C-alpha positions as CSV (number, residue, x, y, z in Angstrom):
1,M,56.0,32.4,-13.4
2,T,53.4,34.9,-13.0
3,A,54.1,38.6,-13.6
4,D,53.1,39.6,-10.5
5,R,55.8,37.4,-9.1
6,E,58.6,38.1,-11.7
7,P,61.3,40.8,-10.7
8,G,60.8,44.2,-12.0
9,N,63.0,45.9,-15.2
10,R,66.1,46.6,-13.3
11,A,66.9,49.2,-15.9
12,G,64.2,51.6,-14.3
13,S,64.7,51.0,-11.4
14,S,66.2,53.1,-8.1
15,G,67.9,50.6,-6.2
16,P,68.9,47.1,-6.5
17,H,66.2,45.7,-4.5
18,V,63.3,48.2,-6.2
19,R,61.5,45.8,-7.4
20,R,58.1,46.4,-9.9
21,D,55.1,45.4,-11.2
22,A,54.3,44.7,-15.0
23,Q,53.1,48.0,-14.7
24,G,56.0,49.3,-13.6
25,R,54.4,50.5,-9.9
26,E,57.2,49.7,-7.2
27,R,56.8,46.7,-5.4
28,N,57.8,45.5,-1.8
29,R,59.2,48.9,-0.6
30,S,60.3,47.3,3.2
31,G,62.4,44.9,1.8
32,E,61.4,40.8,3.1
33,R,57.7,40.4,1.2
34,K,54.9,39.7,4.1
35,F,52.1,37.6,3.8
36,S,49.0,39.7,4.2
37,Q,45.2,39.7,3.2
38,T,46.0,42.6,0.4
39,A,48.1,39.7,-1.2
40,P,46.3,37.5,-2.8
41,A,49.0,36.8,-4.5
42,E,51.0,35.3,-2.1
43,R,48.2,32.3,-0.8
44,T,48.7,29.2,-1.4
45,R,47.6,27.6,-4.7
46,K,46.6,24.4,-3.5
47,A,43.5,22.6,-3.3
48,D,42.7,21.7,0.9
49,P,41.1,18.4,0.3
50,A,37.8,18.8,2.8
51,R,37.0,22.3,1.1
52,L,37.6,21.1,-2.0
53,V,35.2,18.3,-1.3
54,A,32.5,21.2,0.0
55,F,33.3,22.6,-3.7
56,E,32.8,19.9,-5.3
57,V,29.1,19.2,-3.8
58,L,28.2,22.6,-3.8
59,R,28.8,22.6,-7.6
60,A,26.5,19.4,-7.9
61,V,24.2,20.5,-6.4
62,S,24.2,23.9,-8.1
63,A,24.8,22.3,-11.7
64,E,23.7,19.2,-11.7
65,D,20.9,19.8,-9.4
66,A,22.5,16.7,-7.5
67,Y,21.2,15.7,-4.0
68,A,24.2,16.6,-1.5
69,N,24.0,13.6,0.8
70,L,24.2,11.9,-2.6
71,V,27.2,13.4,-3.4
72,L,29.0,13.7,-0.2
73,P,30.0,10.5,0.7
74,G,31.4,9.6,-3.1
75,S,33.6,13.3,-3.1
76,I,34.8,11.8,0.5
77,R,35.8,8.4,-0.6
78,K,37.6,9.7,-3.8
79,H,39.6,12.6,-1.5
80,R,40.5,9.8,0.5
81,L,39.6,12.5,3.5
82,D,40.3,10.6,7.2
83,R,37.6,11.2,9.6
84,R,38.1,14.3,10.8
85,D,38.2,15.8,7.1
86,A,35.5,14.1,6.4
87,G,33.8,15.7,9.5
88,F,34.4,19.5,8.3
89,A,34.5,18.6,4.7
90,T,30.4,17.3,5.8
91,E,29.5,20.6,7.9
92,L,31.0,22.7,5.7
93,A,29.3,21.3,2.8
94,Y,26.1,21.4,4.8
95,G,25.9,24.5,6.2
96,A,26.6,26.4,3.4
97,L,23.9,25.2,1.5
98,R,21.2,25.3,4.5
99,G,22.9,28.9,5.0
100,Q,22.9,29.9,1.3
101,G,20.0,32.7,1.9
102,T,22.0,34.6,4.3
103,Y,25.0,34.3,2.5
104,D,24.2,35.7,-0.4
105,A,22.3,38.1,1.6
106,V,25.8,39.5,3.1
107,L,27.7,38.6,-0.1
108,A,24.9,41.2,-1.9
109,R,26.5,44.2,0.4
110,C,30.1,42.8,-0.8
111,V,30.4,42.6,-4.3
112,D,30.1,45.3,-6.9
113,R,27.5,42.9,-9.0
114,P,24.7,41.5,-9.1
115,L,25.5,37.6,-7.8
116,D,23.6,36.1,-10.8
117,Q,25.9,38.1,-12.8
118,L,28.7,36.2,-11.0
119,D,30.5,32.9,-12.7
120,P,27.9,30.2,-10.2
121,A,31.6,28.3,-9.7
122,V,33.1,31.5,-7.8
123,L,30.1,32.2,-6.3
124,D,29.8,28.9,-4.4
125,A,33.1,29.0,-3.6
126,L,32.2,32.6,-1.7
127,R,29.6,30.7,0.3
128,L,32.1,28.3,1.4
129,G,34.4,31.6,2.1
130,V,31.7,33.2,4.3
131,H,30.3,29.9,6.3
132,Q,34.0,29.6,7.8
133,L,33.9,33.5,8.6
134,L,30.7,33.6,9.7
135,A,29.3,30.3,11.2
136,M,32.9,28.2,11.7
137,R,35.7,28.0,14.4
138,V,37.9,28.8,11.2
139,P,40.3,31.2,11.7
140,P,39.6,34.1,9.3
141,H,43.0,34.3,7.6
142,A,42.7,30.2,7.3
143,A,39.2,30.7,6.1
144,L,40.6,33.7,3.3
145,N,43.9,32.0,2.0
146,Q,42.4,28.4,1.7
147,T,39.7,29.3,0.1
148,V,41.6,31.8,-2.2
149,G,44.0,29.2,-3.0
150,L,40.6,26.8,-3.6
151,V,39.5,29.1,-6.2
152,R,42.9,29.8,-8.1
153,A,43.3,25.9,-8.1
154,V,40.1,25.0,-9.8
155,I,38.8,27.8,-11.3
156,G,41.6,30.7,-11.9
157,A,43.9,33.6,-10.7
158,G,41.6,36.8,-11.5
159,P,38.4,34.7,-9.9
160,G,41.0,33.9,-6.6
161,S,41.1,37.9,-6.8
162,L,37.8,38.8,-6.4
163,T,37.2,36.5,-4.0
164,N,40.0,38.0,-1.8
165,A,38.6,41.3,-2.1
166,V,34.5,39.9,-1.4
167,L,35.8,38.2,1.4
168,R,37.9,40.4,2.9
169,R,34.7,43.0,3.3
170,V,32.8,40.2,4.4
171,A,35.6,39.5,7.2
172,G,35.0,43.3,8.2
173,K,31.9,42.2,10.8
174,D,30.8,39.1,12.5
175,R,27.8,37.4,12.1
176,A,25.3,39.4,14.3
177,A,26.3,42.2,13.1
178,W,26.1,41.4,9.8
179,L,22.5,40.4,10.6
180,E,21.6,43.2,12.8
181,E,22.6,45.6,9.6
182,L,20.9,44.0,7.1
183,A,17.6,43.4,9.4
184,A,17.9,47.1,10.1
185,E,16.5,47.7,6.9
186,M,12.9,45.5,7.2
187,T,9.7,45.7,8.7
188,D,8.2,42.4,7.5
189,P,9.3,39.6,10.8
190,V,8.8,37.1,8.5
191,S,11.0,38.8,5.8
192,I,13.2,39.0,9.3
193,A,13.1,35.4,10.4
194,S,13.8,34.4,6.5
195,L,17.3,36.3,6.8
196,R,18.7,35.4,9.8
197,H,17.6,31.8,9.9
198,S,18.1,31.6,5.7
199,H,15.1,29.1,4.9
200,P,12.9,31.4,2.4
201,A,10.1,33.4,3.1
202,W,7.5,31.3,1.4
203,I,8.1,28.3,3.9
204,V,8.8,30.6,6.8
205,R,5.1,31.6,6.5
206,A,4.2,28.0,5.7
207,M,5.6,26.2,8.7
208,R,4.2,30.0,10.8
209,Q,1.2,28.5,9.2
210,S,1.3,24.8,10.1
211,L,2.3,25.2,13.8
212,V,-1.2,27.0,14.3
213,A,-2.7,24.0,12.0
214,H,-1.8,21.6,14.0
215,G,-2.3,23.0,17.5
216,R,1.1,24.8,18.3
217,T,2.0,28.4,18.5
218,A,3.2,30.8,15.6
219,N,5.5,32.1,18.2
220,E,7.6,28.2,17.9
221,I,8.4,29.7,14.6
222,D,12.1,30.3,15.6
223,E,12.8,27.5,17.1
224,L,11.3,25.4,14.5
225,L,13.6,27.4,11.6
226,E,16.9,26.6,14.0
227,A,16.5,23.3,14.4
228,D,16.3,23.0,10.6
229,N,19.6,24.6,10.5
230,A,20.7,22.4,13.5
231,A,23.1,19.5,12.4
232,P,20.4,15.9,12.8
233,M,22.3,13.0,14.2
234,V,22.3,9.6,12.0
235,N,18.8,7.6,13.8
236,L,19.4,3.8,13.2
237,V,17.5,1.1,13.8
238,A,17.7,-2.5,14.0
239,L,15.4,-4.7,12.6
240,P,13.3,-6.2,14.9
241,G,14.4,-10.0,15.0
242,L,17.5,-8.9,12.6
243,G,19.0,-6.6,13.7
244,D,21.9,-6.0,16.9
245,L,22.9,-2.3,17.5
246,S,26.1,-3.9,19.6
247,Q,28.8,-2.2,17.2
248,A,27.3,0.6,16.7
249,H,27.2,1.1,20.9
250,A,30.7,0.0,20.8
251,E,31.9,2.9,18.5
252,G,29.9,5.2,20.2
253,A,26.3,5.3,19.5
254,Q,23.8,6.1,22.3
255,P,20.6,4.1,22.8
256,G,17.8,5.8,21.3
257,T,15.0,7.7,23.0
258,L,12.0,7.6,21.4
259,V,12.0,4.2,19.9
260,E,12.7,0.4,20.8
261,G,15.6,-0.7,19.3
262,S,17.1,2.3,17.9
263,A,19.7,4.1,18.2
264,V,21.9,8.1,18.0
265,F,25.1,8.1,16.3
266,A,26.7,11.1,16.9
267,A,29.5,10.9,14.6
268,G,31.6,8.5,13.0
269,D,31.0,6.4,9.5
270,V,28.0,4.0,10.1
271,G,29.2,2.3,6.9
272,R,31.6,0.7,9.0
273,L,29.0,-0.9,11.0
274,E,28.5,-4.7,10.0
275,G,24.7,-4.4,10.0
276,I,24.8,-1.8,7.7
277,R,26.9,-3.5,5.5
278,E,24.0,-6.7,6.1
279,G,20.9,-4.1,5.7
280,T,19.9,-5.4,9.5
281,V,20.6,-2.6,10.7
282,R,19.3,1.2,8.8
283,V,19.7,4.1,9.0
284,Q,16.5,5.6,9.5
285,D,14.8,9.0,11.2
286,A,12.9,7.9,14.9
287,G,9.6,10.0,13.2
288,S,9.9,7.6,10.0
289,Q,10.2,4.7,12.6
290,L,7.1,6.0,14.9
291,V,4.2,5.9,12.3
292,A,5.9,2.5,10.4
293,R,5.1,0.7,14.5
294,A,1.9,2.8,14.9
295,L,0.6,1.1,11.9
296,A,1.5,-2.1,12.8
297,A,0.2,-1.9,16.1
298,A,-3.1,-0.3,15.1
299,T,-6.2,-2.1,16.2
300,L,-7.9,-4.0,13.0
301,D,-11.6,-5.0,13.6
302,G,-10.8,-8.6,12.9
303,A,-8.1,-10.6,12.9
304,D,-4.6,-10.1,10.6
305,S,-5.5,-12.2,7.5
306,G,-2.0,-11.7,6.7
307,R,-1.1,-9.1,3.6
308,W,-0.6,-6.0,4.0
309,L,0.7,-2.9,1.8
310,D,3.1,0.1,1.4
311,L,1.7,1.2,-1.3
312,C,4.9,4.1,-2.3
313,A,8.0,1.9,-0.9
314,G,10.7,3.4,-2.3
315,P,13.7,3.5,-1.2
316,G,12.2,1.0,1.1
317,G,13.0,2.3,5.0
318,K,9.5,1.9,5.6
319,S,8.7,-1.0,3.8
320,A,11.9,-3.1,5.6
321,L,10.9,-1.8,9.5
322,L,7.3,-3.4,8.7
323,A,8.1,-6.3,7.2
324,A,10.6,-6.9,9.9
325,L,7.4,-6.3,12.1
326,A,4.9,-8.6,10.1
327,Q,7.1,-11.8,9.8
328,P,7.0,-13.4,13.0
329,R,2.7,-13.0,12.7
330,G,3.0,-14.6,9.2
331,V,2.1,-11.7,7.4
332,S,3.1,-10.7,4.0
333,V,4.2,-7.1,3.0
334,V,3.7,-5.8,-0.5
335,A,5.9,-3.1,-1.2
336,N,5.0,-0.8,-4.2
337,E,6.9,1.2,-6.1
338,P,5.7,3.0,-9.2
339,I,9.7,3.7,-10.7
340,P,11.8,0.4,-11.9
341,H,14.8,1.8,-10.2
342,R,13.7,2.7,-7.2
343,A,11.7,-0.4,-7.0
344,Q,15.2,-2.2,-7.4
345,L,15.8,0.1,-3.6
346,V,13.1,-1.9,-2.6
347,R,14.3,-5.3,-3.2
348,Q,17.8,-4.2,-1.6
349,A,16.0,-3.0,1.5
350,L,13.5,-6.3,2.2
351,R,16.8,-8.4,1.1
352,P,17.8,-9.2,4.5
353,L,14.7,-11.1,5.3
354,D,12.8,-14.2,4.5
355,P,11.6,-13.9,1.1
356,A,8.4,-15.2,2.1
357,C,7.3,-12.3,3.8
358,W,7.8,-9.6,1.2
359,S,7.1,-9.3,-2.0
360,V,8.0,-5.8,-4.9
361,T,5.6,-4.4,-7.3
362,V,6.3,-2.2,-10.0
363,G,2.9,-0.4,-11.0
364,D,1.2,3.0,-10.1
365,G,-0.1,3.4,-7.0
366,R,-3.4,5.2,-8.0
367,S,-4.4,2.4,-9.7
368,V,-4.1,-0.5,-6.8
369,G,-7.6,0.3,-4.9
370,Q,-9.3,-1.4,-8.4
371,E,-6.7,-3.5,-9.1
372,S,-7.0,-5.2,-5.4
373,P,-10.0,-4.2,-3.9
374,E,-10.5,-4.7,-0.3
375,A,-7.4,-7.0,-0.4
376,F,-5.1,-5.9,2.6
377,D,-5.3,-5.7,6.2
378,R,-2.9,-2.6,7.1
379,V,-2.0,-0.2,4.2
380,L,0.8,2.9,4.0
381,V,0.9,5.6,2.2
382,D,3.9,7.6,2.5
383,A,2.9,9.8,0.0
384,P,5.0,11.8,-2.4
385,C,5.1,15.6,-0.6
386,T,7.7,18.7,-0.4
387,G,9.8,17.2,2.2
388,L,9.3,20.4,4.3
389,G,9.5,18.3,7.3
390,A,13.3,16.9,6.4
391,L,14.9,20.4,5.6
392,R,18.0,19.9,8.3
393,R,18.7,16.5,6.5
394,R,18.1,17.4,2.7
395,P,19.5,21.5,2.8
396,E,19.5,22.3,-0.5
397,A,16.4,21.3,-0.5
398,R,14.6,24.4,0.8
399,W,16.5,26.3,-2.3
400,R,14.7,24.2,-4.3
401,R,11.0,23.8,-3.0
402,Q,8.5,26.3,-4.7
403,P,4.6,27.1,-3.3
404,T,3.4,25.6,-6.6
405,D,5.2,22.4,-5.6
406,L,1.9,22.0,-3.1
407,A,-0.6,22.8,-5.6
408,E,1.0,19.6,-7.9
409,L,1.6,17.4,-5.1
410,G,-2.3,17.7,-4.1
411,P,-4.1,15.6,-6.1
412,L,-1.5,12.6,-6.4
413,Q,-1.9,12.6,-2.8
414,R,-5.2,12.6,-2.6
415,S,-5.3,10.3,-5.7
416,L,-2.8,7.6,-3.6
417,L,-5.0,7.9,-0.2
418,L,-8.3,6.8,-2.2
419,S,-6.7,4.1,-3.4
420,A,-5.7,2.6,-0.2
421,L,-8.9,3.2,1.0
422,D,-9.9,1.4,-1.3
423,A,-7.6,-1.6,-1.2
424,V,-7.9,-1.8,2.6
425,R,-10.5,-4.8,3.8
426,P,-13.4,-4.3,5.9
427,G,-12.1,-3.5,9.3
428,G,-8.5,-3.0,8.2
429,V,-6.2,0.4,8.3
430,V,-4.4,3.0,6.5
431,A,-1.8,5.3,7.6
432,Y,-1.7,8.3,5.5
433,V,2.4,9.4,6.2
434,T,3.9,12.8,4.7
435,C,7.2,14.2,5.8
436,S,5.8,17.8,6.1
437,P,3.8,19.8,8.1
438,H,1.7,21.3,5.7
439,P,-1.4,21.7,6.4
440,A,-2.2,21.3,2.1
441,E,-0.1,18.2,2.5
442,T,-1.6,16.5,5.9
443,I,-5.4,17.5,7.1
444,A,-6.5,19.2,4.0
445,V,-6.0,15.6,1.8
446,V,-6.8,13.7,5.1
447,E,-10.3,15.9,5.0
448,D,-11.2,16.0,1.5
449,C,-11.0,12.1,0.9
450,L,-12.9,12.0,4.6
451,R,-15.4,13.5,2.3
452,K,-15.3,11.0,-0.9
453,R,-15.7,8.1,1.5
454,P,-18.2,9.1,3.9
455,G,-17.6,5.3,6.4
456,I,-14.0,5.8,7.0
457,V,-13.2,6.4,10.3
458,Q,-10.3,8.4,12.0
459,L,-8.2,6.4,14.6
460,D,-6.5,8.9,17.6
461,S,-3.3,8.8,15.9
462,G,-1.9,10.9,18.6
463,A,-2.1,7.8,21.2
464,A,-0.9,5.7,18.4
465,L,2.6,7.0,18.5
466,D,2.6,7.1,21.7
467,S,1.7,3.5,22.6
468,V,4.7,2.8,20.6
469,A,6.6,4.9,21.8
470,L,9.4,5.3,24.4
471,G,8.9,7.5,27.7
472,A,6.2,10.3,28.2
473,P,4.1,10.6,26.1
474,L,4.5,12.8,22.8
475,G,2.1,15.1,23.2
476,A,2.2,15.1,19.0
477,G,-1.5,14.7,18.6
478,H,-4.4,17.4,17.7
479,G,-7.6,16.1,17.0
480,A,-7.4,12.7,15.5
481,T,-4.3,13.4,13.4
482,A,-0.5,13.5,15.2
483,Q,2.2,15.6,14.0
484,L,5.9,15.7,14.9
485,W,8.7,18.4,15.2
486,P,12.2,18.4,14.8
487,H,12.4,21.2,17.9
488,V,9.5,19.8,20.0
489,H,10.8,15.7,19.2
490,G,14.2,15.9,17.6
491,T,12.9,14.3,14.6
492,D,11.6,15.1,11.3
493,A,8.7,16.9,10.8
494,M,6.3,13.6,10.4
495,F,2.5,13.7,9.6
496,L,0.4,10.8,10.5
497,A,-3.3,9.8,10.1
498,L,-5.0,6.5,10.7
499,L,-7.7,5.6,9.0
500,R,-10.4,2.8,9.5
501,K,-12.8,0.9,6.8
502,P,-15.6,-0.2,9.5
503,R,-16.9,-3.6,8.4
504,S,-20.5,-2.0,8.9
505,T,-20.4,0.4,6.4
506,E,-19.9,-0.3,3.0
507,N,-17.5,2.3,1.4
508,S,-19.0,4.7,-0.8
């Protein structure tokens, strides 16, 4: 029994029902003990399983540099959450990670020390509590009680008292009032947008620049950042000729509106689908499906000779779709991946397809152009990038990326694209793809490589996307390149540039 729940010293009491704490102060003057916001000792001492899962995800992200989407499923299984609790844990974990910037600004007003002086585990628990109080339909008393219980159960009683006090201060205002108070001290629109939409200021600036660079307006920045914070739907693709979406539709999935053979799964465990287990149905963003199909449908100068290349194949989603599209044409796809364990993921992704239509190589994509010059009809360069176009799916990424990443990735992106241009045959097509709209990773890379390979011709990438999309034109083209957007197309912010090597011009 803890000291704050023990009876006081009766010898010093003024009556038989008076209780005193360890310091001799009277407690419970009104008789029967009441549960209240001011009594953290009487809060639950148990960790609610769904909140514990969310806490484990945040701790893995913070302490181990883990990826939330990889940690979450295992934690859900470990704690045996049902569908409802798994959905709550997912919303809580991802929401706390996305909102970290805003929540830390609020917490800085409610904690009596700099946040970097808090126990990191306590800070993660506080973020979970703030998300429940300010962004979820959780009653305030439940948010406080369960968060304090979580802290007491897994960290300790002292941190539980701190958590109770801090979250009581947070609960004194709703989200709108906190944002109004904090924004009132700011004059820079970028800082205000950073606070309101919980993005680092440098990413806000980068996204504004990206919108303008790709033919849109900076006024769309709030819509784009809001789309980054919206929980994304799960996009499915049935590998052409192999996959079947009927079970997904029976489970509530809706047909995709952008791409043939796709579906949108709003809720539920896609792992229960037989096609997912077999690998003939895959989780893949509609933007990724579109760019792969655009390459497969691009017009060559001359017939397909039978070899396509995915230069940066891991983890294999686009490779599998390309191979499924290539198989009926008698074409073989070479999937190259430099990292052995990721190459194994590529093999698993390609497993449902005829082994005669694919092979996996392990090697540096920057060397392929020299090792296999002019050997392929179509080459996909899904280049390593900052991933700024997929922040809605990777909630921790916005806090990990730094502006210096752009400078570090740029030389690699250019080398890979030049290698692909050397590897494609005259008359063949290269697709340069990034899951980032940043001009330093998109337009600038393409322009620099075209200056070094002056014979290369840019194809109309926007028209190429429209040719493989369902419904009305996407309106993604700007000049010869194309850029998809979460707030416009409901996809990740995928960039596409299609480049063809003319048969009549020797590559220099």
